[in-house]
N, C-alpha and C positions, 0 to 999 in steps of 0.2 A: 504494500500500500504506500502511495506517495505521501510524504510528510507535509504538514502545514507549518509555515514559518510563523513564529510568534513575534510580531512587530512591536510588542511592548514587553520585552524580556525583563527579568528581575534585576539585571545589571548589564552594562553596555560593554561588549567585547568590540575592540576596534581592529585587531589584525593579528596575524601570526607574528611572534616577537622573538623568541629565543628558544634554544634547545640545549639540554645538558646531557652529555654523554660520558660514561665511564670508559676509560681507556687503560690499557695495561702498560704502555710505554709513552709517557707524556711527551718526551722530546721527539720521538718518531712521529707522533700524531700531529704535533705542532708543525714540524717540518713538512708533513704531507699537506695540511690545510693551507699553509703559507705558500709553499713552493709549487705544489702540483695543482691545487684548487685556485689559489691566488688571494686568499683572505688576508686581511690586515690583523696582525697580532697587537691587540690593545695593551695587554700586559700578561706576564706570567708571575703568579704569586704562590710560591711554594709548590704544592701539588695540584694547582689549578691554573689553567690558561684561559684567557678571554680573547675571542676573536670577533671580527665584524666585517661587513662588506664595505666597499669603498664609498658608497653613498650614505652610509649609516652614521648618524650622530649619536645614537644610543651607544653606551659603553660596550655592549656585547650583544651578539645574536647567537654565538656558539660558545658554550662552556665545556671545556675538556677537563675531566677530573681523573687523576691517577687512582687506580683501583686494582684489586687482585683479579677481577673479572670484567670483561667488556659487557656493558649493558647500556640500554637507553634509560636515562634517569628521569628526565622530565620533558614534556612538550609544553612550550610556553606561549601564552597569549597575553596581549596587552588589554587592559580595560581603560576606560576614559579617565576616571578620577579615583582618588582614595576612597570616596564614598562607595564606588562600585566594588571595591575590595570588601568593604564591610557588608555590603548587600550580598555579595557572593558567599561570604561566610555564613550569613543568615540562611541563604538558600540551601547551602550544603547541609546545614544542621537540620532544616525542615525536611529535606529530601532523604535524610538518613545516609548521606555519603560519608566516606572516610575523608577527613580533611584536617589541616593544621595551618596556623599562621606561623611563618618562619621569618628569620632575618637572613637576607642574602646581600652579599657585598655588592655595592653599586646599584642596588635596586631599592625602590620605595616600598611601601606596604606590599607584602607578597603572601599569597595563599596557595597552598598545595592541596590538591584533592584527587581522588580516583573516580573516574566517570563510571556509569553503570556497566560498561564492558571491560573495565580494568585498565584503561589508559591513564597513565600517571601524568597529571596536568599541573601546570603552575601559572598563576595569574599575577601580574604586577601592574601597578598604575604609573610607574615612572622609572627612569634610569638616570645615572650620571651622564652628562654630555661630554663628548669628545669631538675632535676635529673631523669634519667631513673631508674625504679625500677624493671626491668625485671629479675634481679638475686637476688632481695631481697625476697627470697622464704619464709622467715618468715613472710612477709607481705601479702602473697597471701591469700585472704579470699573470701568466697562465690564462685562466678564464676571466679574470678581472671581475669577480662577482660584485654586484651592486648592493643587493639587500636580500635578506631572508624573505621568502615568499610563502611557503606552505609546507605541510607535512602530509605523509600518507601512512595510515595506521592499518595493519591487518587485524581484522576482528572476526570472531566466530558468529556475530549477530549484527549484520549491517543495519537491519531495520531498527533494532533497539538503539544503536549508536546514533543513527540519523534522527530518530524521533527525539532523542535527548538534546542533541545540538541544535536542531531547528527550533526546539522549545526555548532555547537561549538566544534566538535571533539570527541564526545562520540560515542562508538561502541556498537551496540546491540549484546549481547551474547546469550540471549534466549528471547522468546516471547510467549505469549498466544494469540490465535486468535479464533474468532467465528468459529465453526466447518465448515470445508470445504472451508474456505476463508482465506485471509490474513487481515481481518478486525481486527485491533489490540484491544485486551482487556487489555493486560499488556505487558510492555517492560522492560527488565533488561539491563541497559547500564553502560559501564565502561570506565575509562580512565587510571587506574593504573595497569591493567594487570590481575585482577581476574574477577569474573563473574559480579560484579556490584558495582557501586558507587551511582547510582541514579536510582530508579525504579518508574514507573508510572503504576497504575492499575485503572481500570474503576470503577467509583462510584461517589457519591455526593462529589463534590470538588470545590475548592482545600482544602485538609486537609492532615495533616501529619499522616500517618498510624503508622510508627515506625522509630526509629533509632536503629542501630545495632553495637554491639561490638563483635570482635572475642575473643574466649577463647582458652586455650591451647589444650583441648581435650574433649571427651565426658564425662569423669568423672567429669570435671569441671561443665558441665551442670547439672548433677545429684546432685552434691554438692550444687550448687546454689538453686536447687529446695528443697533440704533438709534444707538448711539455711532459705529459705523463710518460710517453714513450722515451723521450730523451733522458728522463730522470730514473728510468728503470721501473716505472710503475705502469707500463702499458698493459700488463696482464690484469691490472685492477680496473680497467674499463669494463664495466659490467654490462653496458648496453649502449648502443648508439655509436655515432650520432644518428638521429632519426627524427621523425615527426609524429607526434601523437595525433590521432583523430580527436579524442577528447582533449579539450583546452586549446587545440591547434598549435601546441608548443613544439619547437625544435628542442631536442634534448640530448644530454650526455650524462650517463650515470657512472660513478666511480665508487670503488670500495676503499676505505681507509685501512691502515695497518691492522686494525681489529675487525675488519670486514663490515663495519657500519657503512651504510650506503648514503651518498650525497648526490643530488642531481644538480646540474647546471642547465638552465633552459632560458628560452626567450620566445617572444611573439604570441603569448596568449592575449586574450581580448577582454574588453570591458563587459561587465555584467552588473550594471548599476540601476537601470530603470526597472521599476517595480512590476511593470507589465510583462517583462521578459519571462519566457517559459523555459524550463529546463529541457535540454536536449537528451533524447533517449537513445541508447545503443543496446542492441541485442548482444549477449555475451558471445554468440557465435560469429559476430562480425569482426574480422581481424583488423579492420581499419580503425576501430575504436582505440586500440593501443598502438598501432603502427600503420600510419596512413600509407607508407611505402616501405618496401624492404621486408625482410623476414621477421617472424615473431620473436619475442623474447625467450630466453632459455628458462629451463626449470629453476636454475639458480636464481634468476631475477624474480620469477613469480613466487617462489616458495621459501626463500631464505630471508630472514629479517632479524632485528635486534630485540631481545626480550627485555621486559621491565623487571627490575630486581624484586624477588619475592612474590611475583604475580604468577599464578598458575595459568597455563596455556591450554585452551580448549579446542576441540575439533569443531569445524564450522557446521552451522545448521544447514546451510545450502550446499548441496553436493555438486552443483554445476561447476565446471572448471574450464578455463580458457585453453586453447591450443597453444602448445609451446614450440620452441625451435626444434626440439627433439621429435615432437609429433610431426612437424612439417617435413623434416629430413627423412623420416621413416617412410613417407609416401611419395617422395619426389626423387 
């Protein structure tokens, strides 16, 4: 069943903001995200590194934390004001969600909670400001990422996840459904006016599939791929370059030293006007994921980063997309 967006949510989410990842070798991870991906290192403080895109004035959009195991720690969203944090806390209490107020370096009031399908979330209302580097063209390296744009989470229950987040004001721009039905396999939801801030796709979950940064153009994607090859990380190109049907994005996916997945992409479109209707895709339509070229591998479809301490469940929907291995088996 298609969800209905609540245009008067209990608190105001404004955008995808920051993601926190546990890594097993902080130095190697910082080197990867700076040199291969092209992010700016804001600072390294002990066992934690803070990075950002070239356009970003917020202190960080990626937090890397040294840990014994590689995990996806938190998916971060911004809310409009401090009062929205307090309202979100009241909402979590009334909804029976697991939540806590925390202190986070360089962030204003911050709330962590677990959504109904087990996604570990973090909301903050503000961050320390740093220099934008969007015109420091001499510092553009690799893919020259501009800003964090969205996340994709693998979940065992796409309907439950979508109902929850649309009740908090997110709008569904596109969706994939089981052929001939509106049984949801994947939903692309936004609050900032482009195609997505938060995506849920069917699979063993909850797990974080990827986080994504916008880049200036298609040439930047190719340059990132070339840099990955030159620095010995060519095998960590997980998918692409290619173009998605969903969102219309040109894309390149890479895996970091702990196999967390990051996407660099460009050319998605506006989804601002309220009369806009979501675009529907059958799961059997290969163009939804790859407008041209061969489909993604099993590795891309089925591997993702787990959240610490969160059990992983088998998906309720058994429909599965065709993979590169399936394609090669019949061609």
